[in-house]
C-alpha positions in Angstrom: 4.5 -21.5 57.9 5.0 -21.2 61.7 8.7 -21.6 61.2 8.8 -19.2 58.0 7.1 -16.6 60.3 9.6 -16.9 62.9 12.4 -16.6 60.2 13.6 -20.0 61.1 13.1 -21.3 57.7 13.8 -18.8 54.7 12.5 -19.5 51.2 14.8 -18.3 48.1 13.5 -18.1 44.7 14.9 -20.6 42.2 17.9 -19.6 40.5 18.9 -20.2 36.8 15.2 -20.9 35.6 15.0 -23.7 37.9 11.3 -24.5 38.8 12.0 -25.4 42.6 12.7 -22.9 45.2 15.4 -23.4 47.7 15.2 -23.0 51.6 17.7 -22.4 54.2 17.4 -23.2 58.0 18.2 -21.1 61.0 21.5 -22.4 62.6 19.4 -23.3 65.8 17.1 -25.5 63.6 19.7 -26.9 61.5 21.7 -28.3 64.5 18.5 -29.7 66.1 17.6 -31.6 62.9 21.3 -32.8 62.5 20.9 -34.2 66.0 18.0 -36.0 65.0 19.5 -37.4 61.9 23.1 -37.9 63.3 24.9 -40.5 61.1 27.1 -43.0 62.8 30.1 -44.0 61.0 29.7 -47.7 62.4 26.5 -47.7 60.2 28.1 -46.9 57.0 31.4 -48.9 57.0 30.5 -50.3 53.3 29.9 -47.0 52.1 33.3 -45.5 53.4 35.2 -48.7 52.4 33.7 -48.2 48.8 34.6 -44.7 48.6 38.1 -45.6 50.0 38.6 -48.6 47.6 37.9 -46.4 44.5 40.2 -43.4 45.7 43.2 -45.7 46.4 42.9 -47.1 42.8 45.6 -46.7 40.0 46.5 -43.3 38.6 44.9 -44.0 34.9 42.9 -41.2 33.6 39.6 -43.0 33.6 39.8 -43.9 37.6 41.1 -40.4 38.3 38.1 -39.0 36.6 35.6 -41.3 38.8 37.7 -40.5 41.8 37.1 -36.6 41.1 33.3 -37.1 41.1 33.6 -39.2 44.4 35.9 -36.8 46.4 33.2 -34.4 47.3 30.9 -37.1 48.4 33.9 -38.6 50.3 34.5 -35.4 52.0 31.0 -34.7 52.9 30.9 -38.2 54.5 34.0 -37.4 56.3 32.5 -34.2 57.7 29.0 -35.8 58.6 30.1 -39.1 59.8 33.4 -37.9 61.5 34.0 -40.1 64.4 37.6 -40.9 65.6 37.4 -44.5 64.5 39.6 -46.5 62.0 37.5 -46.6 58.8 37.0 -43.0 58.6 40.9 -42.1 59.2 41.4 -44.5 56.1 38.8 -42.6 54.2 40.7 -39.6 55.0 44.0 -41.0 54.0 42.4 -42.1 50.7 41.0 -38.6 50.0 44.7 -37.3 50.7 46.0 -40.0 48.3 43.8 -38.8 45.5 45.0 -35.2 45.9 48.6 -36.7 45.8 48.0 -38.4 42.8 47.1 -35.2 40.9 49.7 -33.1 42.3 47.6 -31.1 44.8 50.2 -31.4 47.5 48.5 -28.9 49.8 45.3 -30.5 49.8 47.1 -34.0 50.3 48.8 -32.6 53.3 45.7 -31.2 54.8 43.9 -34.7 54.5 47.0 -36.6 55.7 47.3 -34.5 58.8 43.6 -34.9 59.4 43.8 -38.6 59.4 46.9 -38.6 61.6 45.3 -36.3 64.3 42.4 -39.0 64.7 44.8 -42.1 64.3 47.1 -40.7 67.0 44.1 -40.3 69.3 42.3 -43.7 68.4 45.2 -46.0 67.7 48.0 -44.2 69.3 51.4 -43.0 68.1 53.1 -46.3 68.0 50.6 -47.9 65.7 51.4 -49.2 62.4 48.4 -47.4 60.5 49.9 -44.3 62.2 53.2 -45.1 60.4 51.6 -45.3 57.2 50.3 -41.8 57.4 53.8 -40.7 58.5 55.0 -42.2 55.2 52.3 -40.6 53.3 53.2 -37.1 54.8 56.9 -37.8 54.1 56.1 -38.8 50.5 54.3 -35.5 49.7 57.2 -33.6 51.1 59.6 -35.5 49.1 57.4 -35.0 45.9 57.7 -31.2 46.6 61.4 -31.2 46.9 61.4 -30.6 50.8 63.8 -33.4 51.6 64.6 -32.4 55.2 60.9 -32.7 56.2 60.7 -35.8 54.2 63.3 -37.5 55.9 61.8 -36.1 59.3 58.7 -37.9 58.7 60.1 -41.0 57.1 62.3 -41.7 60.3 59.1 -41.0 62.5 57.5 -44.2 60.5 60.9 -46.0 61.0 60.7 -45.7 64.7 57.4 -47.3 64.5 57.8 -50.2 62.2 61.2 -51.1 63.8 59.7 -51.2 67.1 56.4 -53.0 66.2 57.8 -55.4 63.4 61.5 -55.5 64.1 64.7 -55.1 61.9 64.1 -58.1 59.8 60.6 -57.3 58.4 59.7 -56.6 54.8 57.9 -53.2 55.8 61.0 -52.4 57.6 62.8 -52.6 54.5 60.4 -50.5 52.5 60.9 -47.9 54.9 64.6 -48.1 54.5 64.0 -47.7 50.7 62.0 -44.6 51.3 64.7 -43.1 53.2 67.2 -44.3 50.7 65.1 -42.5 47.9 65.4 -39.1 49.4 68.9 -39.0 50.0 69.2 -40.3 46.0 66.9 -37.3 45.1 69.1 -34.9 47.4 72.3 -36.4 45.5 73.7 -37.8 48.6 74.7 -41.1 46.9 76.8 -42.7 49.7 73.7 -42.5 52.1 71.3 -43.5 49.4 73.5 -46.7 49.0 73.8 -47.3 52.6 70.1 -47.5 53.3 69.4 -49.4 50.2 72.0 -52.1 51.2 70.2 -52.1 54.5 66.9 -52.8 52.7 68.5 -55.5 50.5 70.1 -57.5 53.7 66.5 -57.9 54.8 64.5 -58.8 51.3 67.3 -61.3 50.4 67.1 -62.9 53.8 63.3 -62.8 54.4 61.9 -62.7 50.8 64.4 -64.6 48.9 66.9 -63.6 45.9 64.0 -64.4 43.5 61.4 -62.1 44.7 60.1 -59.3 42.9 60.9 -56.7 45.8 64.5 -58.0 45.7 64.4 -57.1 42.0 63.3 -53.7 42.8 65.9 -53.1 45.6 68.6 -54.3 43.0 67.1 -51.8 40.4 67.1 -48.9 43.0 70.9 -49.6 43.7 71.6 -49.8 39.9 70.1 -46.4 39.6 72.4 -44.8 42.3 75.4 -46.5 40.4 73.9 -44.8 37.1 73.6 -41.4 38.8 77.2 -41.5 39.8 78.3 -42.3 36.4 79.5 -45.9 37.6 77.8 -47.7 34.6 79.7 -51.0 34.9 78.1 -51.4 38.5 74.9 -50.0 37.2 74.6 -52.7 34.4 75.8 -55.4 36.8 72.8 -54.5 39.5 70.4 -53.8 36.5 71.1 -57.3 34.8 70.5 -58.8 38.6 67.2 -57.1 38.4 66.3 -58.2 35.1 67.1 -62.0 35.8 64.5 -61.9 38.6 62.0 -60.3 36.8 62.0 -62.2 33.3 61.9 -65.3 35.6 59.1 -64.1 38.1 57.1 -61.8 36.1 58.0 -62.9 32.4 59.5 -61.1 29.4 56.2 -59.4 28.6 55.6 -57.5 31.7 55.9 -53.5 32.4 58.5 -54.0 35.1 60.6 -56.3 32.8 60.3 -53.6 30.1 61.3 -50.9 32.3 64.5 -52.8 33.2 65.2 -53.2 29.5 64.8 -49.3 29.2 67.1 -48.8 32.1 69.9 -51.0 30.5 69.3 -49.1 27.2 69.9 -46.0 29.2 73.4 -47.0 30.5 74.7 -48.2 27.0 73.4 -44.9 25.6 75.3 -42.8 28.3 78.2 -44.9 27.5 77.9 -44.1 23.9 77.3 -47.7 22.8 74.5 -46.8 20.4 73.8 -50.2 18.8 73.3 -51.8 22.4 71.3 -48.9 23.6 69.0 -49.4 20.4 68.8 -53.0 20.7 67.4 -52.8 24.4 65.3 -49.8 23.7 63.7 -51.8 20.7 63.0 -54.8 23.2 61.4 -52.5 25.8 59.4 -50.9 22.9 58.0 -54.3 21.9 56.7 -55.1 25.4 55.1 -51.8 25.5 53.4 -52.0 22.1 52.2 -55.5 22.7 50.9 -54.5 26.4 49.9 -51.0 25.8 49.0 -50.6 22.2 
């Protein structure tokens, strides 16, 4: 009653037929209460981790529906618990990741830059986690078609991974792949091939010629040749990828089916329709078995 008389606590009538009235606090009181109930991020690492894990899961519609309900809660945690520490920056990355998945690119960039600001202060500009956020920002710009900014941020990430991990590390190869993908999207196929082959040198040397990541790089190289209309080379590299995927992943794996589909696409563009149909049906059989 005393607070109400001093207008520090204001009662509002219940809205929309609700039986419980609402109260609002004067800013001074609200800040005092918040100070007494201050939440420390270090005491809620598990909660932050659970939110982060859910937001980073796959893009299937069920998980995205769950993530959509968690985003407001995760946002509140970030705002209330905000401390410049590693767990909270990972949470802001995850929120950005969710918005990127649903193609809300301005919101994704907003959260990635929040994460970046904290990471650069806490971890420094030469930390691998900072490089991850550079990569995330670059990926959004690529999806928006802003290839010059995408390259700018991918090269920022590359400076860190080459410095910290060296030029013969799989993570460095992954960044080479990212850079190549931008050049490919731009239609700069010579540059795309140059960077894909730089990535290939690493993965073949470090991971071996029978690794799924090596198959992915073979597939990327094939895709560039396909875009150039060099169908013979495209088939050569798609079959290199297929050999690995069938051996390592099996013939009933989505990535194997995707390669069947890629091979069919080459034959289709060559006008060899019987072979195109043969490979499309191989892909279809796998997809029907796995996905229904």
